[in-house]
Residue frames as a rotation matrix with the C-alpha (Angstrom) as fourth column:
MET 1
-0.142 -0.336 -0.931 121.08
-0.983 -0.067 0.174 122.67
-0.121 0.939 -0.321 137.28
LEU 2
0.781 0.432 0.450 120.10
-0.358 0.901 -0.243 119.44
-0.511 0.028 0.859 135.68
CYS 3
-0.125 -0.927 -0.355 123.06
-0.946 0.004 0.324 117.27
-0.299 0.376 -0.877 134.66
ALA 4
0.620 0.191 -0.761 123.48
-0.506 0.839 -0.201 114.12
0.600 0.510 0.616 132.69
VAL 5
0.991 -0.117 0.072 124.77
0.015 0.611 0.791 111.25
-0.137 -0.783 0.607 134.71
THR 6
0.449 -0.879 0.162 128.15
0.887 0.461 0.040 111.31
-0.110 0.125 0.986 133.11
SER 7
0.317 -0.258 0.913 128.60
0.568 -0.719 -0.401 115.10
0.759 0.645 -0.082 132.67
CYS 8
0.707 0.155 0.690 128.87
-0.307 -0.811 0.498 116.52
0.637 -0.564 -0.526 136.12
GLY 9
-0.493 -0.864 -0.103 131.40
-0.331 0.295 -0.896 114.24
0.805 -0.408 -0.431 137.91
GLY 10
-0.730 0.095 0.677 130.91
-0.670 0.098 -0.736 112.36
-0.136 -0.991 -0.008 141.07
SER 11
-0.846 0.437 0.306 128.20
0.390 0.898 -0.205 109.92
-0.364 -0.054 -0.930 141.81
PRO 12
-0.693 0.653 0.306 124.99
0.179 -0.255 0.950 110.16
0.698 0.713 0.060 139.80
THR 13
-0.878 0.468 -0.098 122.08
-0.015 -0.231 -0.973 111.80
-0.478 -0.853 0.210 141.65
PRO 14
-0.433 0.753 0.496 118.61
0.901 0.373 0.220 111.00
-0.019 0.542 -0.840 140.68
ILE 15
-0.968 0.122 0.218 116.64
-0.067 -0.967 0.244 113.87
0.241 0.221 0.945 139.32
SER 16
-0.707 0.672 -0.219 113.39
0.624 0.449 -0.639 114.22
-0.332 -0.589 -0.737 141.27
GLU 17
-0.147 0.647 -0.748 111.93
-0.140 -0.762 -0.632 117.22
-0.979 0.012 0.203 139.50
THR 18
-0.429 0.072 0.900 110.17
0.854 0.357 0.379 117.19
-0.294 0.931 -0.215 136.13
PHE 19
-0.529 0.202 -0.824 109.21
-0.191 -0.975 -0.117 120.17
-0.827 0.096 0.554 133.96
ASP 20
0.138 0.642 0.755 106.36
0.823 0.349 -0.447 120.39
-0.550 0.683 -0.480 131.38
PHE 21
-0.681 -0.537 -0.498 107.60
0.158 -0.772 0.616 122.67
-0.715 0.340 0.610 128.65
ALA 22
-0.342 0.625 0.702 104.40
0.933 0.316 0.173 122.28
-0.114 0.714 -0.691 126.53
GLY 23
0.578 0.684 0.445 103.42
0.767 -0.642 -0.010 125.58
0.279 0.347 -0.895 124.89
ILE 24
0.497 -0.513 -0.700 106.36
0.209 -0.712 0.670 127.62
-0.842 -0.479 -0.246 126.23
ASP 25
0.940 -0.266 0.214 107.93
0.147 -0.252 -0.957 129.63
0.308 0.931 -0.198 123.44
MET 26
0.552 -0.776 -0.304 111.66
0.772 0.337 0.539 129.09
-0.316 -0.532 0.785 123.79
ALA 27
0.184 -0.465 0.866 112.68
0.811 -0.425 -0.401 132.06
0.555 0.777 0.298 121.74
ILE 28
0.876 0.286 0.387 112.38
0.093 -0.890 0.446 134.61
0.472 -0.355 -0.807 124.48
GLY 29
0.217 -0.869 0.445 115.69
-0.844 -0.396 -0.362 133.75
0.491 -0.297 -0.819 125.99
ASP 30
-0.781 -0.601 -0.168 117.22
-0.392 0.683 -0.616 131.56
0.485 -0.416 -0.769 128.61
LEU 31
0.047 0.901 -0.431 114.53
-0.066 0.433 0.899 129.12
0.997 -0.014 0.080 129.69
ALA 32
-0.223 -0.221 -0.949 115.98
0.864 0.407 -0.298 128.64
0.452 -0.886 0.100 133.07
GLU 33
-0.976 -0.187 -0.111 115.78
0.217 -0.878 -0.427 132.38
-0.018 -0.441 0.897 133.68
ASP 34
-0.517 0.850 0.099 112.23
-0.499 -0.393 0.772 132.58
0.695 0.350 0.628 132.44
LEU 35
0.141 0.586 -0.798 111.09
0.366 0.718 0.592 129.78
0.920 -0.376 -0.113 134.67
GLY 36
-0.526 -0.415 -0.742 112.78
0.833 -0.078 -0.547 131.47
0.169 -0.907 0.386 137.58
ASP 37
-0.954 0.254 0.159 111.03
-0.249 -0.967 0.048 134.71
0.166 0.007 0.986 136.91
ALA 38
-0.195 0.953 -0.233 107.74
-0.366 0.150 0.919 132.91
0.910 0.265 0.319 136.55
GLY 39
-0.104 0.128 -0.986 108.21
0.732 0.681 0.011 131.13
0.673 -0.721 -0.164 139.87
GLU 40
-0.932 -0.274 -0.237 108.72
0.362 -0.678 -0.639 134.49
0.014 -0.682 0.731 141.59
VAL 41
-0.729 0.685 -0.019 105.39
-0.685 -0.728 0.028 135.79
0.006 0.033 0.999 140.47
GLY 42
-0.539 0.517 0.665 103.61
-0.140 0.724 -0.676 132.45
-0.831 -0.457 -0.318 140.59
THR 43
0.248 0.601 -0.760 102.79
-0.854 -0.234 -0.464 132.36
-0.457 0.764 0.455 136.89
ASP 44
0.009 -0.231 0.973 102.54
0.301 0.928 0.218 129.24
-0.953 0.291 0.078 134.84
LEU 45
-0.320 -0.267 -0.909 103.86
-0.556 -0.724 0.409 130.25
-0.767 0.636 0.083 131.39
ALA 46
-0.774 0.089 0.627 102.53
0.460 0.760 0.460 127.27
-0.435 0.644 -0.629 129.44
GLY 47
0.070 0.844 0.532 100.34
0.990 0.006 -0.139 128.63
-0.120 0.537 -0.835 126.62
TYR 48
0.589 0.083 -0.804 101.66
0.124 -0.992 -0.012 132.20
-0.799 -0.093 -0.595 126.70
GLU 49
0.625 -0.424 0.655 103.13
0.726 0.008 -0.688 133.64
0.286 0.906 0.313 123.42
LEU 50
0.697 -0.430 -0.574 106.28
0.342 -0.505 0.793 135.18
-0.631 -0.749 -0.205 124.82
THR 51
0.024 -0.739 0.673 108.28
0.995 0.082 0.055 135.73
-0.096 0.669 0.737 121.71
CYS 52
0.551 0.134 -0.824 109.61
0.188 -0.982 -0.033 139.33
-0.813 -0.137 -0.566 121.49
ASP 53
-0.293 -0.606 0.740 110.65
0.908 0.066 0.413 140.34
-0.299 0.793 0.531 117.95
PRO 54
-0.216 0.255 -0.942 110.63
0.059 -0.960 -0.274 144.05
-0.975 -0.114 0.193 117.06
GLY 55
-0.825 -0.121 -0.552 110.27
-0.512 -0.254 0.821 143.20
-0.239 0.960 0.147 113.37
THR 56
-0.811 0.554 0.187 107.22
0.572 0.818 0.060 140.91
-0.120 0.156 -0.980 113.62
SER 57
-0.626 0.681 0.379 103.94
-0.324 -0.670 0.668 142.38
0.709 0.296 0.640 112.30
LEU 58
-0.911 0.412 0.018 101.30
0.061 0.179 -0.982 142.72
-0.408 -0.893 -0.188 115.00
SER 59
-0.855 0.517 0.048 97.82
0.254 0.335 0.908 141.64
0.453 0.788 -0.417 113.98
GLY 60
-0.333 0.782 0.527 95.30
-0.589 -0.609 0.532 143.31
0.737 -0.133 0.663 116.30
GLY 61
-0.377 0.230 -0.897 92.92
0.692 0.713 -0.108 141.69
0.615 -0.662 -0.428 118.77
ASP 62
0.613 0.662 0.431 90.98
0.100 -0.606 0.789 143.14
0.783 -0.441 -0.438 121.69
PRO 63
-0.405 -0.896 -0.181 93.51
0.297 0.058 -0.953 144.52
0.865 -0.440 0.243 124.28
VAL 64
0.243 0.525 0.816 91.01
-0.594 -0.584 0.553 145.48
0.767 -0.619 0.170 126.95
GLY 65
0.759 0.079 -0.647 92.03
0.382 0.750 0.540 144.35
0.527 -0.657 0.539 130.41
ALA 66
0.791 -0.536 0.296 94.68
-0.560 -0.437 0.704 144.50
-0.248 -0.722 -0.646 133.10
TRP 67
0.823 -0.523 -0.222 98.18
0.190 0.622 -0.760 143.59
0.535 0.583 0.611 131.99
SER 68
0.735 -0.674 -0.069 101.64
-0.124 -0.234 0.964 143.22
-0.666 -0.701 -0.256 133.63
TYR 69
0.569 -0.631 -0.527 104.83
-0.765 -0.172 -0.620 143.93
0.301 0.757 -0.581 131.62
TYR 70
0.895 -0.224 0.385 107.01
0.074 0.927 0.369 140.73
-0.440 -0.302 0.846 131.22
ALA 71
-0.091 -0.926 0.367 109.66
0.713 0.197 0.673 141.43
-0.695 0.323 0.642 128.61
ALA 72
0.773 0.305 -0.556 110.63
-0.121 -0.789 -0.602 143.88
-0.622 0.533 -0.574 125.81
CYS 73
-0.101 -0.804 0.586 112.80
0.841 0.246 0.482 144.24
-0.532 0.541 0.651 122.68
ALA 74
0.413 0.259 -0.873 113.61
0.021 -0.961 -0.275 147.18
-0.911 0.095 -0.402 120.53
SER 75
0.531 -0.297 0.794 114.37
0.843 0.093 -0.529 148.29
0.083 0.950 0.300 116.98
PRO 76
-0.575 -0.818 -0.024 116.83
0.818 -0.574 -0.033 151.12
0.013 -0.039 0.999 116.19
GLU 77
-0.174 0.562 0.809 113.82
0.337 -0.738 0.585 153.34
0.925 0.374 -0.061 115.73
ALA 78
0.569 0.297 -0.767 113.71
0.803 0.001 0.596 153.51
0.178 -0.955 -0.238 119.57
LEU 79
-0.035 -0.733 -0.680 116.59
0.642 -0.538 0.547 155.96
-0.766 -0.417 0.489 119.17
PHE 80
0.422 0.401 0.813 114.90
0.906 -0.212 -0.366 158.06
0.026 0.891 -0.453 116.49
GLN 81
0.951 -0.074 -0.301 116.33
-0.029 -0.988 0.152 161.28
-0.309 -0.136 -0.941 117.76
LEU 82
0.007 -0.999 0.031 119.93
-0.155 0.030 0.987 160.06
-0.988 -0.012 -0.155 117.14
GLN 83
-0.188 0.003 0.982 118.89
0.843 0.514 0.159 158.84
-0.504 0.858 -0.099 113.69
ALA 84
0.824 0.546 0.153 117.48
0.555 -0.722 -0.413 162.29
-0.115 0.425 -0.898 112.90
VAL 85
0.709 -0.603 -0.366 120.78
-0.369 -0.760 0.536 163.87
-0.601 -0.245 -0.761 113.78
CYS 86
-0.452 -0.858 -0.245 122.89
-0.766 0.233 0.599 161.22
-0.457 0.458 -0.762 111.97
PRO 87
0.564 0.797 -0.217 120.91
-0.800 0.463 -0.382 159.22
-0.204 0.389 0.899 109.42
THR 88
0.380 -0.437 -0.815 123.93
-0.457 0.678 -0.576 156.93
0.804 0.591 0.058 108.75
ILE 89
-0.319 -0.424 0.848 124.40
-0.947 0.165 -0.274 155.83
-0.024 -0.891 -0.454 112.31
THR 90
-0.173 0.194 -0.966 124.38
-0.252 0.939 0.234 152.08
0.952 0.284 -0.114 112.83
ILE 91
-0.219 0.212 0.952 122.54
-0.975 -0.086 -0.205 151.05
0.039 -0.974 0.225 116.03
GLY 92
0.106 0.225 -0.968 122.57
-0.255 0.948 0.193 147.55
0.961 0.226 0.158 117.39
GLY 93
-0.656 -0.443 -0.611 122.95
0.360 0.527 -0.770 145.36
0.663 -0.725 -0.186 120.49
MET 94
-0.330 0.616 0.715 119.62
-0.623 -0.711 0.325 146.67
0.709 -0.339 0.618 121.90
LYS 95
-0.531 0.180 -0.828 118.47
0.594 0.776 -0.213 145.46
0.604 -0.605 -0.519 125.30
LEU 96
0.007 0.582 0.813 115.78
-0.511 -0.697 0.504 146.49
0.860 -0.419 0.293 127.70
THR 97
-0.607 -0.224 -0.763 115.95
0.524 0.608 -0.596 145.83
0.598 -0.761 -0.251 131.39
GLY 98
0.552 0.648 -0.524 114.27
0.815 -0.289 0.502 146.95
0.174 -0.705 -0.688 134.63
THR 99
0.851 -0.154 0.502 115.27
-0.094 -0.985 -0.143 150.44
0.516 0.075 -0.853 135.77
SER 100
0.790 -0.557 0.256 117.93
-0.323 -0.023 0.946 149.03
-0.521 -0.830 -0.198 138.11
GLY 101
0.024 -0.790 -0.612 119.91
-0.998 -0.057 0.034 147.75
-0.062 0.610 -0.790 135.12
GLY 102
-0.955 -0.295 0.040 118.91
-0.294 0.955 0.028 144.10
-0.047 0.015 -0.999 135.59
GLY 103
-0.504 0.801 0.323 115.91
0.316 0.519 -0.794 141.89
-0.804 -0.298 -0.515 135.24
GLU 104
-0.507 0.439 0.742 113.06
0.838 0.049 0.544 142.48
0.203 0.897 -0.393 132.83
PRO 105
-0.804 0.385 0.453 111.01
-0.331 -0.923 0.197 145.74
0.494 0.008 0.870 132.31
ASN 106
-0.599 0.651 -0.466 108.01
0.801 0.496 -0.336 145.80
0.013 -0.574 -0.819 134.70
GLY 107
-0.884 0.426 -0.195 104.91
-0.375 -0.893 -0.248 147.79
-0.280 -0.146 0.949 135.42
THR 108
-0.424 0.849 0.315 101.15
0.554 0.518 -0.651 147.63
-0.717 -0.102 -0.690 134.54
LEU 109
-0.939 0.307 -0.158 98.84
-0.325 -0.631 0.705 148.67
0.117 0.713 0.692 131.78
HIS 110
-0.433 0.894 0.117 95.03
0.537 0.360 -0.763 148.81
-0.724 -0.268 -0.636 132.33
LEU 111
-0.939 0.331 -0.094 92.79
-0.263 -0.513 0.817 149.50
0.222 0.792 0.569 129.39
PHE 112
-0.687 0.713 0.138 89.29
0.091 0.273 -0.958 149.73
-0.721 -0.646 -0.253 130.82
GLU 113
-0.422 0.627 0.655 86.05
0.905 0.341 0.256 149.15
-0.063 0.701 -0.711 128.97
ASP 114
0.533 0.623 -0.572 84.92
0.596 -0.757 -0.268 152.74
-0.600 -0.198 -0.775 129.89
GLY 115
0.713 -0.278 0.644 87.65
0.498 -0.445 -0.744 154.06
0.494 0.851 -0.178 127.51
THR 116
0.766 -0.509 0.392 90.04
-0.635 -0.693 0.341 155.13
0.098 -0.510 -0.854 130.18
PHE 117
0.608 -0.619 -0.498 93.61
0.416 0.782 -0.464 153.74
0.676 0.074 0.733 130.77
ASN 118
0.810 -0.525 0.263 96.49
-0.556 -0.543 0.629 154.00
-0.187 -0.656 -0.731 133.06
ASN 119
0.790 -0.578 -0.204 100.08
0.318 0.671 -0.670 152.88
0.524 0.464 0.714 132.35
THR 120
0.671 -0.696 0.255 103.21
-0.659 -0.401 0.636 152.60
-0.341 -0.595 -0.728 134.43
THR 121
0.895 -0.403 -0.190 106.28
0.180 0.718 -0.672 151.25
0.407 0.568 0.716 132.69
PHE 122
0.630 -0.769 0.112 109.70
-0.465 -0.258 0.847 150.82
-0.623 -0.585 -0.519 134.41
SER 123
0.811 -0.306 0.498 112.29
0.558 0.660 -0.503 150.15
-0.175 0.686 0.706 131.67
HIS 124
0.350 -0.819 -0.455 115.86
-0.411 -0.571 0.711 151.02
-0.842 -0.062 -0.536 130.70
LEU 125
0.984 0.039 0.172 117.31
0.137 0.451 -0.882 150.73
-0.112 0.892 0.438 127.24
TYR 126
0.138 -0.989 -0.044 120.90
-0.226 -0.075 0.971 149.90
-0.964 -0.124 -0.234 126.31
ALA 127
0.944 0.088 0.318 122.44
0.284 0.274 -0.919 149.91
-0.168 0.958 0.234 122.78
ASN 128
-0.144 -0.989 -0.044 125.59
0.485 -0.109 0.868 150.13
-0.862 0.104 0.496 120.83
ALA 129
0.903 0.408 -0.136 126.25
0.110 -0.525 -0.844 152.44
-0.416 0.747 -0.519 117.87
VAL 130
-0.245 -0.924 0.293 128.86
0.842 -0.053 0.537 153.04
-0.481 0.379 0.791 115.14
VAL 131
0.708 0.385 -0.592 129.04
0.172 -0.907 -0.383 156.65
-0.685 0.169 -0.709 114.09
PRO 132
0.400 -0.526 0.751 130.75
0.914 0.168 -0.369 157.50
0.068 0.834 0.548 110.70
PRO 133
-0.603 -0.727 -0.327 133.05
0.747 -0.659 0.086 160.49
-0.278 -0.192 0.941 110.25
SER 134
-0.567 0.396 0.723 130.42
0.346 -0.682 0.644 162.49
0.748 0.615 0.250 108.44
CYS 135
0.517 0.855 -0.029 128.45
0.398 -0.210 0.893 162.70
0.758 -0.474 -0.449 111.67
TYR 136
0.733 -0.177 -0.657 131.15
0.655 -0.081 0.752 163.30
-0.186 -0.981 0.056 114.27
ALA 137
-0.083 -0.850 0.520 133.73
0.936 -0.245 -0.251 165.35
0.341 0.466 0.816 112.28
SER 138
0.168 0.261 0.951 132.19
0.151 -0.960 0.237 168.64
0.974 0.104 -0.201 113.29
THR 139
0.968 0.220 0.123 132.61
-0.097 -0.126 0.987 167.90
0.232 -0.967 -0.101 116.93
GLY 140
0.347 -0.930 0.117 136.26
-0.919 -0.362 -0.156 167.24
0.188 -0.053 -0.981 116.53
ASN 141
-0.781 -0.587 -0.214 136.58
-0.515 0.799 -0.309 163.75
0.353 -0.131 -0.927 118.05
CYS 142
-0.283 0.702 -0.653 134.51
0.187 0.708 0.681 160.74
0.941 0.070 -0.332 119.12
GLY 143
-0.592 0.067 -0.803 134.61
0.804 0.120 -0.583 161.52
0.057 -0.991 -0.125 122.87
GLN 144
-0.890 0.220 -0.399 133.23
-0.091 -0.944 -0.317 164.99
-0.446 -0.246 0.861 122.22
TYR 145
-0.645 0.688 -0.332 130.58
-0.382 0.086 0.920 163.68
0.662 0.721 0.207 119.89
GLY 146
-0.345 0.493 -0.798 129.20
0.698 0.704 0.133 161.41
0.628 -0.511 -0.587 122.70
THR 147
-0.684 0.020 -0.729 129.27
0.617 -0.518 -0.593 164.42
-0.389 -0.855 0.342 125.10
THR 148
-0.943 0.272 -0.190 127.50
-0.331 -0.824 0.461 166.65
-0.031 0.497 0.867 122.58
GLN 149
-0.435 0.787 -0.438 124.72
-0.079 0.451 0.889 164.18
0.897 0.422 -0.134 122.05
SER 150
-0.337 0.283 -0.898 124.27
0.891 0.404 -0.207 163.61
0.304 -0.870 -0.389 125.83
ASP 151
-0.817 0.002 -0.576 124.04
0.301 -0.851 -0.430 167.40
-0.491 -0.525 0.695 126.31
GLN 152
-0.836 0.503 -0.218 121.64
-0.483 -0.489 0.726 167.92
0.258 0.713 0.652 123.47
PHE 153
0.214 0.859 -0.466 119.35
-0.204 0.506 0.838 165.02
0.955 -0.084 0.283 124.59
ASN 154
-0.349 -0.517 0.781 119.68
-0.779 -0.302 -0.549 165.43
0.520 -0.801 -0.298 128.33
TRP 155
0.585 0.611 0.534 117.80
-0.774 0.618 0.140 162.17
-0.245 -0.494 0.834 129.02
LEU 156
0.909 -0.250 -0.333 120.52
-0.047 0.733 -0.678 160.25
0.414 0.632 0.655 127.05
ASP 157
0.463 -0.863 0.201 123.86
-0.489 -0.060 0.870 158.86
-0.739 -0.501 -0.450 128.24
MET 158
0.984 -0.171 0.051 126.17
0.118 0.407 -0.906 158.35
0.134 0.898 0.420 125.27
LYS 159
0.435 -0.900 -0.013 129.82
-0.407 -0.210 0.889 157.57
-0.803 -0.381 -0.458 125.50
CYS 160
0.996 -0.088 -0.005 132.02
0.023 0.316 -0.949 157.17
0.086 0.945 0.316 122.34
GLN 161
0.246 -0.965 -0.088 135.59
-0.279 -0.158 0.947 156.33
-0.928 -0.208 -0.308 121.58
THR 162
0.099 -0.289 -0.952 137.67
-0.986 -0.159 -0.055 156.05
-0.136 0.944 -0.301 118.35
SER 163
0.162 -0.093 0.982 137.52
0.006 0.996 0.094 152.80
-0.987 -0.009 0.161 116.54
GLY 164
-0.285 -0.356 0.890 139.44
0.891 0.244 0.383 153.05
-0.354 0.902 0.248 113.30
ALA 165
-0.879 0.022 0.477 137.70
0.264 -0.809 0.525 155.68
0.397 0.588 0.705 111.12
THR 166
0.041 0.991 0.129 134.51
0.138 -0.134 0.981 155.52
0.990 -0.022 -0.143 113.10
CYS 167
-0.520 -0.109 0.847 133.26
-0.795 -0.302 -0.526 156.07
0.313 -0.947 0.070 116.65
SER 168
-0.439 0.393 -0.808 132.18
0.304 0.911 0.278 153.15
0.846 -0.123 -0.519 118.75
CYS 169
-0.605 0.245 0.757 129.54
-0.641 -0.715 -0.281 154.18
0.472 -0.655 0.589 121.29
THR 170
-0.686 0.485 -0.543 127.50
0.670 0.713 -0.208 152.82
0.286 -0.506 -0.814 124.12
ILE 171
-0.597 0.614 0.516 124.10
-0.400 -0.786 0.472 154.33
0.695 0.075 0.715 124.67
SER 172
-0.626 0.540 -0.562 121.52
0.759 0.589 -0.278 154.11
0.181 -0.601 -0.779 127.54
PHE 173
-0.776 0.398 0.489 118.42
-0.438 -0.898 0.036 155.89
0.454 -0.186 0.871 128.64
ASP 174
-0.846 0.521 0.110 115.52
0.121 0.388 -0.914 155.52
-0.519 -0.760 -0.392 131.02
ALA 175
-0.817 0.569 -0.094 112.48
-0.119 -0.007 0.993 154.51
0.564 0.822 0.074 129.02
SER 176
-0.672 0.597 -0.438 110.04
0.707 0.340 -0.620 154.60
-0.221 -0.726 -0.651 132.00
ILE 177
-0.733 0.557 0.391 106.68
-0.140 -0.686 0.714 156.15
0.666 0.469 0.580 131.49
GLN 178
-0.708 0.607 -0.361 103.72
0.608 0.262 -0.750 156.97
-0.360 -0.750 -0.555 133.79
GLU 179
-0.921 0.372 -0.116 100.52
-0.383 -0.806 0.452 158.32
0.074 0.461 0.885 132.33
ASN 180
-0.528 0.819 0.224 96.72
0.607 0.549 -0.575 158.01
-0.594 -0.168 -0.787 132.28
GLY 181
-0.713 0.358 -0.603 93.98
-0.579 -0.785 0.218 159.25
-0.396 0.505 0.767 129.98
THR 182
0.451 0.884 0.123 91.62
-0.527 0.376 -0.762 157.76
-0.720 0.279 0.635 127.39
TRP 183
-0.786 -0.610 0.097 92.17
-0.298 0.512 0.806 154.99
-0.541 0.605 -0.584 124.79
ALA 184
0.397 0.866 -0.304 90.31
-0.737 0.104 -0.667 153.59
-0.546 0.489 0.680 121.78
ARG 185
0.182 -0.262 0.948 90.53
0.368 0.912 0.181 150.43
-0.912 0.315 0.262 119.63
THR 186
0.068 -0.145 -0.987 92.05
-0.839 -0.544 0.022 150.69
-0.540 0.827 -0.159 116.20
ALA 187
0.740 0.342 -0.580 92.28
-0.634 0.641 -0.431 148.34
0.225 0.687 0.691 113.24
ASP 188
0.292 -0.714 -0.637 95.71
0.047 0.675 -0.736 146.98
0.955 0.184 0.231 114.27
GLY 189
-0.526 -0.504 -0.685 95.71
0.682 0.231 -0.694 147.74
0.508 -0.832 0.223 117.98
PHE 190
0.522 0.702 -0.484 94.85
0.853 -0.422 0.308 150.79
0.012 -0.574 -0.819 120.03
SER 191
-0.196 -0.539 0.819 95.56
0.334 -0.822 -0.461 154.49
0.922 0.183 0.341 120.50
THR 192
0.093 0.182 -0.979 95.89
0.992 -0.099 0.076 156.47
-0.083 -0.978 -0.190 123.74
SER 193
0.079 -0.021 0.997 95.41
0.289 -0.956 -0.043 160.13
0.954 0.292 -0.070 124.53
ALA 194
0.398 -0.099 -0.912 96.92
0.917 0.009 0.399 161.73
-0.031 -0.995 0.094 127.71
ALA 195
0.999 0.023 -0.033 97.73
0.023 -1.000 0.007 165.20
-0.033 -0.008 -0.999 128.78
LEU 196
0.398 -0.917 0.014 101.44
-0.107 -0.032 0.994 164.30
-0.911 -0.397 -0.111 129.22
ASN 197
-0.576 -0.771 0.273 102.18
0.051 0.300 0.953 162.70
-0.816 0.562 -0.133 125.94
GLY 198
-0.349 0.518 -0.781 99.30
-0.873 -0.482 0.071 163.58
-0.340 0.707 0.620 123.65
THR 199
0.739 0.669 0.079 97.93
-0.579 0.691 -0.434 160.91
-0.345 0.275 0.898 121.20
GLN 200
-0.533 -0.844 0.060 99.94
-0.743 0.501 0.443 157.75
-0.404 0.191 -0.895 120.55
ASN 201
0.604 0.593 -0.533 99.22
-0.773 0.599 -0.209 154.81
0.195 0.538 0.820 118.22
PHE 202
-0.336 -0.677 0.655 100.17
-0.754 0.610 0.244 151.25
-0.565 -0.412 -0.715 119.05
SER 203
-0.038 0.237 -0.971 100.22
-0.657 0.726 0.203 148.16
0.753 0.646 0.128 116.96
ALA 204
-0.340 -0.020 0.940 99.19
-0.875 0.372 -0.309 145.25
-0.344 -0.928 -0.145 119.09
THR 205
-0.279 0.367 -0.888 98.45
-0.268 0.858 0.439 141.49
0.922 0.360 -0.141 119.12
ALA 206
-0.368 0.282 0.886 96.15
-0.927 -0.040 -0.373 140.46
-0.070 -0.959 0.276 121.99
THR 207
-0.437 0.292 -0.851 95.28
-0.016 0.943 0.332 136.90
0.899 0.159 -0.407 123.01
SER 208
0.611 0.734 -0.296 93.48
0.241 0.184 0.953 135.63
0.754 -0.654 -0.065 126.16
ASN 209
0.804 -0.374 -0.462 96.64
0.530 0.099 0.842 135.89
-0.270 -0.922 0.278 128.29
THR 210
-0.156 -0.978 -0.138 99.26
0.777 -0.208 0.594 137.77
-0.610 -0.014 0.793 126.31
LEU 211
0.907 0.420 -0.025 99.55
0.318 -0.724 -0.612 141.22
-0.275 0.548 -0.790 124.76
HIS 212
-0.281 -0.938 0.204 102.25
0.909 -0.192 0.370 142.53
-0.308 0.289 0.906 122.44
GLU 213
0.847 0.503 -0.176 102.29
0.429 -0.839 -0.335 146.32
-0.316 0.209 -0.926 121.92
ARG 214
-0.300 -0.934 0.193 104.56
0.908 -0.217 0.360 148.51
-0.294 0.283 0.913 119.85
GLY 215
0.290 0.291 -0.912 104.58
0.228 -0.946 -0.229 152.33
-0.929 -0.142 -0.341 119.55
ASP 216
0.412 -0.169 0.896 104.65
0.911 0.068 -0.406 153.76
0.008 0.983 0.182 116.04
ALA 217
-0.492 -0.684 0.539 106.00
0.718 -0.669 -0.194 157.08
0.493 0.291 0.820 114.75
SER 218
0.236 0.643 0.728 103.31
-0.041 -0.742 0.669 158.96
0.971 -0.188 -0.149 116.70
SER 219
0.837 0.168 -0.521 104.57
0.438 0.367 0.821 157.60
0.329 -0.915 0.233 119.98
VAL 220
0.768 -0.496 0.406 107.02
-0.584 -0.802 0.125 159.18
0.263 -0.333 -0.905 122.36
ARG 221
-0.288 -0.937 -0.197 110.49
-0.618 0.339 -0.709 158.15
0.731 -0.082 -0.677 123.59
GLY 222
-0.755 -0.074 0.651 110.18
-0.591 0.507 -0.627 154.94
-0.284 -0.859 -0.427 125.51
LYS 223
0.183 0.803 0.568 107.29
-0.107 0.590 -0.800 153.58
-0.977 0.085 0.194 123.47
ARG 224
0.728 0.127 -0.673 108.24
-0.657 -0.147 -0.739 154.26
-0.193 0.981 -0.023 119.81
GLY 225
0.150 -0.693 -0.705 110.14
-0.718 0.413 -0.560 151.35
0.679 0.590 -0.436 118.16
ILE 226
-0.791 -0.421 0.444 109.80
-0.611 0.516 -0.601 149.20
0.024 -0.746 -0.665 121.37
THR 227
0.007 0.746 -0.666 107.81
-0.341 0.628 0.700 145.99
0.940 0.222 0.259 121.55
TYR 228
-0.573 -0.098 0.814 106.53
-0.820 0.054 -0.570 145.14
0.012 -0.994 -0.111 124.99
VAL 229
-0.365 0.480 -0.798 105.22
0.083 0.870 0.485 141.68
0.927 0.111 -0.358 125.95
LEU 230
-0.555 0.335 0.761 102.58
-0.825 -0.335 -0.454 141.78
0.103 -0.881 0.462 128.71
ILE 231
-0.707 0.309 -0.636 100.78
0.218 0.951 0.219 138.94
0.672 0.016 -0.740 130.46
ARG 232
-0.295 0.659 0.692 97.74
-0.912 -0.410 0.002 138.47
0.285 -0.631 0.722 132.67
């Protein structure tokens, strides 16, 4: 931790390290954490566009190459199955981590020039939700509503409790994916075709060292509504 001379107590200690923050996008989160992650993989992040915003329009570019997952963010569309059951559900507090429940999502995406691809994503999504009476009344109570959704979508963990007239819920699911097949460039990104998940479309923004990808309504759980940031 870097301290001002007067803010940490005790005798002042000279700071012998300096950091060049030129080009680093500060919006991705805690800079100290980012630099720590970068140090672990030996990556200099200067010049990488690391902002993750699920609402930002993605503008295309050539995504061919080998990429490593670095970070992710999600919109409520990532839980489109719950929205279909209860259109008035309010979803927020969305966070993606590695599969262990900490760190950042990780894995690799290879889009080869010959039109083949392989993708391995290790990711876990967490969210909060507010469920109105019109959605949970038929189940009897909030606790039973969460159990019903977890049973219906057996990949989902949803726990709910009463909060006034609504249910307050916590949600999580494993968003990891492993697949391979063929891919093609599109006007605003790329599409993939695989035996496991069929055809999916992704909006993307590619630069020389950073790729942002987001699955649209054709994409499966774990890709739809999620923006991943990848680097190389």
